[in-house]
N, C-alpha and C positions, 0 to 999 in steps of 0.2 A: 771660168775657173782657170787658175794659173797652174798649168800642168808641170812646169818646172818646180814650182813651190811644192806641189803635191808629191813629186818624185823625191825631193829633199826630205819631206815629212815622212815618207815611207821609210827612208833610210834611218831617220831618227827613232822610229818606232820598232821596226823589224830588226832588232838586234837582241842578243842574249840578255843583256842587263835589263832593258825595258820590258821585254816579254816576261822574264822571270818576276820582275816587280809587279806587273799586272796580275800574274797568277797568284803570287803570295798575298798581295793586297786583297784580292777577291776572296781567298780562303779566310783571311782575317775578318773581312767584312761579313762573310757568311757565318762565321763563328759568333761574332759579337751581335749581329742582327738577330740570330736565332735565340739568343739568351733573353728571357723576359726581363724587362727593366732597363736594358741597355739599348741605346738608340744609334741610328746611323750617324748623327751629328757627333755623338760621343766617340764612335769608332774613328771618324775622320780626325777629330781633335787629338786622339791618341797617336795618330800617325805623324802629326806635324813635327815632333822632335826628331823622328827618324829621317824625315825629308831634308834635314839640315845637311846630311852627308851624301845626298844624291845629286845627280845632274838635273838640270831644269825639267826636261821632258819626263824622265822616270819619276821625278817627284810629283808632278801634276798627274801623271798616269796612276800613281798609287792612290791619290785622292779620288779620282774618277772611278776607278775599279772598285775600291772599297765601298764607296757610297752607293753605287748601283747595286752591288751585291747585298749590302746591309739592308737597304730598303726592301728588296725582294725577300730576303730572309726574314724580315720582320713579320711577314705573313704566317710563318711557321708557328710561332707561339700563339698567334691569334686563332689559327685553325685548330690546333690541338688542345690549347689550354684556355682559350678565350682571353688572351692577354695580348692586345695589339702591340706590335713593335714600333709603330709610328702613329702620330695623330691621323694620318691619311687612312691607315688600315683600320682605324676605329670606325670608319664610315660603314664598312662591310663586314666587321668581325662577327656580327650575329649570324649572318648567312654562312660564312665559312665554317664557323664553329658548329652550327647545327647540321651542316653537311657532313662534318666529321662524326657527329653523333649518330647520323644515319648510316655510317660505314662508308662515306664518300670522301674521306680525308685525302686520298690520293688524287681524286678529281679536283677537289678544292685547291690543293697545293699546285697541281698541274696547271690549272687555269691561271693561278697567280703568277707562276714562273713563266710559262709560255706567253701568256698575255702581256706580261711585263717586258719580255724580250721583243715582242712585236711592237709594243708601244714605244719602247726605248729606241728601236731602229727607226721607227717613223719620226720620233723626235730628233734623232741624229740627222736624218735627211732634211728635216725641217730646218734644223740649225745650220746645216751646211749651206743651204741655198738661200735662206731668207734672213740670215743673221743681221746684216746691216740695215735692211728695211724695217724689220720688226723692232730692233733696238731703238731706232729713231722714233717709231710710233709709241713705244713704251715710255721713252724719255719725255714724250709730249703729254703723258698723263699727269693730271694735277691732283690735289687733295680731294676735289669733288668726285672724280672718277673712282679713286681708291675707296672713298667713303661708301659709295653705292655698291661697289664690287664686294667689299667686306660685309655690308648689310645684306646683300643677296646671299652670300654664303651662310650667314647666321640664320636667315629665313629658311634656307634649305634644311638646316639642322633641325629646326623646330617642326617643319612640315613632314620630314621623313621619319620622325621619331616613332619607335615601335609602340610606345604607350599612348599615342594619339597626339594631336596638335596642341591641345591645352597643356597636357603634362610636359610635352616637349618644350613649349614656350616657358613653362615654369623652370625647367632644368636649364634652359638657355639663360634666363634671367639670373639664376644662381651663379652660373659661370661668369656672366658679365659683372656681377657684384664682386666675385673673387678677384677679377681683373682690376677692380677699382682700388684694391688694397695697395698702399704704398704712397709714393710722393706724386702729387698732382703734376702732370707734365708741363702745365702752363705756369702755375704759381709756386711750385715746389713745396706746397703745403701737405703735411702728412694726412692721410685719409685712412680711417678705420685701422690704425696701427696700435691704438690703446697703449702707447708708450713702449711697445716692444721693438727694440732696435732691429731685430731680424726681419721685421715686417716692413721696414722703411724702403727696402729695395723692391718690394712687391713679392708676390707669391709665384714661384716658378711652376710652370705647368707640368714639368716632367715628374716631380714627386707626386703631384696630384693625379696625373695619369696613371702612374705605376700603382698608387694606392687604390684608385677607383676601379681599375680593371684587375690588377693582380691580387692585392690583399683581399678584396671583396670576394674574388673567385676562390681563394684559399679558404675563406670563412664558409662559403657555401659548400665547397667540396668536403669540408670537415664534417658537415652535417649529413652528407649523403653516404649511404652504404657503398662499399666497394663494388658490389654487384651492379650498381646502377651506373657505373662508369664503363661504357663499352670499350672493347679493345679496337683500336683503329687498324683497319686492313690497308696496309701500305705495301703489300707484296708486289703489286704491279703499279708503281707510280705513273701518273699521267694517263692511265687507261681511260679512254673516252674523252680525253681533253680536246683533241682536234675536232671531234664531232660536236662538242659543246661550243667551241669557238666558232665553228662554221655556222651552227644554228643561230648564234647571237653575233654574227659577223658585223651587222650594222652597229651594234653597241661597241664592238672592238674598234671600228673605224672612227665612230663619233667620239669615243673616249680618248683616242689618240690625238684627234684634231683639236678637241677642246683643251686637253692637257697641254698640247704644244702652244696653243694661243695664250692660255693663262700663265703657263710657266715662264713665258717671255716677259711677264710684267714683274719689275723689281719688287721684292717683298711679298709676293703672293705664293709662289712655290706650288708643290704638289698637294699640300694638305687641303687647301680651299678647293682646288680643282677636283679632287677626289670626291668631296662632299657634293659639289655641284653636279657632277656627272652621275653619281649614285642617285641623287634626287631626280635628275632628269630621266634616268632609266626607269625609276619607279613610276614617274608621272606618265611616261609614254608606253609603259608595258601593257600587254594584254592580260597579264596576271599580277597586278600590283598587290593583291592580298597575300601572295606567297613571299614577298620580300620580308626579310628578317626571320624567316622560318626555314632557311636552308635552300634558297633559290639561287642559281648561278648567274642569272642575268645581270644583276647589279655588280656582282663580283667581276665579271668580264669587263664591264665598262670602266669601273673605278680602278681596277688593276692596270688596265691599259693606260689610264690617265697618269698613274703614279710615275712611271719611268719616262713617259713622253714629256711630262712637266719637268722632270729632273734634267733631261737633256736640254730642253728649251730654256731653263733657268740660267744656263750659261751664256745665253745671247747677250743680255745687258752686262754680264760680268766680263765677257771676253772683248766686246766691242766698245763699251763705254766705261768699264771698270766699276759698274754699279752692281753689287751682289744681288742675285735673285732670291736667295734664302740663306740660312745659317751656314750651310755647307759651302756654297759658292763664296760666302764671306771669308771662310777659312782659306779657300783656294786662291782668292785674290791676294790674301796675305802671303801665301806661298809663292805666287807669281812675282809679286813685288820683291820678296826676299831673294828670288833667283835672278833678278834683273830683267824679268820679262813684264815690264809695266803694262797691265791690261789697258786697253783703250784703242782709239782708231789707228795709232801707229803700229799696233800688233798685227793688223791686217795689211798694212802698207809697207812698213819697213821689214817686218819679219813674218810674212804670210805662211812660211813653212811651219812655224810654231802653232799657228792657228789650225792648219790642216792636220798637224800631228795630234793635236787634242781631239779633232774629229775622228781620226782613225782609232784612237784609244777608246773612244765612245763605242764604236762599232765592235771592237774586239771584246770589250767588257760585257756588252750585251749578249754577244754570241756565247761567251764563256758561261753565262748564267745557265744555259741548257744542261751541260754535263754536271756542273756543280750543283745545280738545283735538283737534278735527278738523284745525285748521291745524297743530298740533304734529305730529300723526301724518303728515300729508301732507308736511311738510318734513323729517321725520326720516330719510327715505330718502336724503337728500343726504349723510348721514353716511358712507354706504358708497361714495360716489364719491370720497372722500378716500383717498389711499394709506394702507394700514394702518400703515405706520411713522410717518407724520405724525399719524394719529389717535391712536396709542398715546402719542406724545410729548405731544400736547395733553392727553390724559386724565391722563397722569402729572403734567403741570404743574398741572392743576386739583386733583389729589389732594394734591400738595405744598402748594398754597395752602390747601386745606381743612384739612389736618392741622396746618399751621403756625398757622393763625388760631385754633385752639382755645385755646391759652395763649400765643400769640405766642412760640413757642419751637421750636428745631430738634429738641428732644427728641420732639415729636409726630411729626415727619417720620421720625426714626429708628425710632420705634415702628411707624409705618406700613410702612416697608420691611422691618423684621424680621417683622411679622405676615404680610406678603405672601409671604416666603420660607417661613415655617412652613405657611401655608395651601397653598402649592404642593406641599410635601412630603406634607402630610396627604391632600390630594385625590388624589395619585398612588397612595395606598394605600386609596382609596375610603372615607375618613373625612369625613363632612359637616362643613361650616364653620358653617352657620347656628346649630346648637345652642351653639357657642362664644360667638357674639354674644349670644344670649339669656341665657346664663349670666352674662356680664359685666353686662348691663343689669339683670337681676333679682336677681343675687347680693346686692347691698347691701340690697335690699328684703326678701329672705328672712332675711338675717342680723339686720338691725335688728329686724324683727318677732318673730323667734324669741327673741332675747335679752330683748326687752321682755316677751314673753309668759311666759318662764321666771321673770322677776323678779316678775311679777304673780301667778303661780301658785305661788310659792315652790319652784320646781324640780320641780313635779309635771307629768308629761305628760298627766294626766287633764284639766288645765285647757284643753287644746287642743280638748276635746270638751265643754266645760262650757256653751257657748252654742249655741242651736239652729242658727244659720246656720253657725257654725264646725264643728259636728258633722256637718252635711250635707256641707259641702265636704271635711272630713277623710275621712269614710267614702267619698265619691265618688273622692277621690284614691287611697286605699288599694285600692279595688276596681279602679281602672284599672291600678295596678301589678300586682295579683294576676292580672288577666286577661292582661296583656301577658307576664308571666313564664310563666304557664301555657301560653299560645299558643306562646311561643318554645320551651319544653321539649318540647311536643308535636310541633312542627315538626322539632326536632332528632332526636327519637326516630324519627319517620316517615322522615326522610332516611337515618338509620343503618340502619333496617330495609330500606329500598329498596336501599341500597348492599350489604347482606349478601345480598339476593336476587340481585342482579346478579353478585356475586362467586361465588355457589355454582355448581359445575360442573353442566352440563346432561347 
């Protein structure tokens, strides 16, 4: 480590302008992330015009601080209102929401905040010491590895579905079908557009996610009596959090490690990582039947994954200029605009700028603790608002969030249609989260599959021709085989028990 560069970096960060920027950006990210329907990416995009008037380090510090806080704050509406703030938080929204219904909202939010801080700090250390090595490894990934990785994530979504594997697979296929709408990436042929121009560019997952989680929840809450909505006890936020984190410390460590590894891969980000770690937590748990019913184990692991992956996603962005996700794509644009071209020269010619970004990561993660406590403490006021007014306000924010994607009412119509579909599906015990993941990862699967088939001249053996791709492919196939075998065995056992019960005694 270059100590002289580290000292220069400390001077760039520990000054009034940068520290004030970090704090204000964190508060802004907390506000936007806690509003149902608004995302961390949207919060980051809104900051870009303001960074025009900032020095390079405060500008990038604003992006980092806002993003870290918005992703953590996205768990608040998920816990209190069952409206996940990000696709990653959709993986564990059922558990956090049902914990709140049991009067454990403070514990659920505390696990999310403190777990994210620990995961984020682990990701920061991971980024600090392994950035060049991991960026080189990630750069070596081809379309074969990305195809299997995305397929593994899709498999996890179907397997951990609360409605069962078959219903989860149906939901996943629906999401993949929605992802097919638009122009074919290879031939530019319109698919399933029915002559509608708004569908030519595809269907954005944000209006769909808002509709399926927010609008459907508003429809359900409108049918419930007010007495059935419990008041959330948040008088003592974070009570019992450290005990829960210690109990599930293996999940915390594993989530941080896997999040850091997957976050370093360009285009993967924390969304896929959270789904994989939640699925892993359920598969290895001693109490898998409690998942989806208000159990904190998956929440600990996937929550740690979120911010660890966020930190690690800056590895390819900083070292090779390859964005790890949408947020780092925005950040790379800001770096270029400020004359700090991301790439190998950033660590050789201007290493102080790289270390300055690392220090900002640490400060932003530590700042989550006091701001997260304030957010949890004040979140209980949400339930002192009459439910009708609260639903109206949520719907307003959802409309604004859906409209702002393309500045079009088409997004609002998509949101409302998705809400109605989700309401009908959930009434039949079909999970919604796999649909969202299918929409998000569908293009990644299709693009890498077609690219791989072209490279291998149509031979499926090409998908196992590289060592890492072969390992990922075999692992994915084994997971499918195990899931199918377990399902068949369970069905046979249930039928045998039913026959025994039906036999006359």
